[in-house]
C-alpha angles and dihedrals in degrees: 000000000000114000113221099180139006128194118199120202143052099267106057097189102039115024108016123114111232124207122185129191111260091015114149112243138172093043093311094304093114142021132216104262102178139003107203130190110206115196113245091001108065134227129341124192117202124196133200117219126213089264089058095250115142119218138175105254107173140008128195121190122235092252093069119093113250141161123213128208113197126210099249094174089078092060 
C-alpha cells in the first residue's frame, strides 16, 4: 500500500515529526518522493531533488513509535 503520511514520535499531536508524500523539504529544493516501510528494518524516506535524482533522505528504525496514514484514494 502507498503511504501518504507518516508521523514519528510518541506524542502524535505535540512532538511528532510529520512527513507527507510530495511535501517540499530542504528549503524547497526537494520533495518527498516515497515513504517506505521495510519489514524488520523500519521506515525509509526518499526525496527527489530539482534535478530529478532520487536519494535516501531519512531512516527510522522499527523500534521508534510511528503512525502511518495510507493513501486510500488509490484503492
